[in-house]
N, C-alpha and C positions, 0 to 999 in steps of 0.2 A: 158097566157103569152102575154104581149103587143107586138105588132109587131113594134120593134124599128128599124130594119134593112130591107132594100130591097136587096134581093139577085139577082144575075144574073140568066138568064134563065137556064144556065148550072148547077149552084149550086142548083136551085130549082128542076130541073129534077133529079139530083143525090140524093137529099134528098127524093124525092118522091119514087125513086127506092129502096133506103135503108129502107124507112118506110115500103114499101110493103114486102121486104125480111125479115126484122127483126120483124115486127109486132109492132114496137114502133112508137109513134107519131113523127112528125117532130120536135116538141118542145123538146121532150126527146133526140132526136138525136143531136140537136143543143146544148143542155145543156151538153151532154156527150162530144161532140167535144170541147166545150169551156173549160170544166174541164180538159180534157187531155192536151189541148194546154197551159192552165195556169200552170199546173203541170210541163210540159216540160220547159216553160219559167222560172219558179221559180228555177228549178234544174239547168238550164243554168246559171242564175244569181248567184246562190250560188257557182257554180263551178268557175265562173269568179272571184268572190270575194275571194275565197280560193287561187286561183292562183296568184292574185295580192297582197295578203297579204305578207309582208316581211318575208322571212324564217329566217333571221338572228335573229329576235327577239324571235324566238321559240327554237332555238338550239344554243349550245355553238359553238364558232369558232373552226375550225379544229386545229389550232395551240394549243388552250387550251386543246382540247381532247388529242392531241399527248403528251403534257407536262404532263398531269395527268396520262397518261398510261405509262409514262417512255420512250416513243419512241421519244419524241421531244427533241430539243436542249435546 
């Protein structure tokens, strides 16, 4: 894996400790962290898109539901 990023000393030392504890290489740990982070971001964006989508286009209006049920005026 090409070394594209330079990490701070803190992150480098944390990666070293994790590599020793897990038996994985630093590259594997970085890829795993990146994959988890990307998954979280994608999920967040999907949630934001779902919330921002207009609800009115997906459901009939309340007054229409009441009329159809016989409860409306």
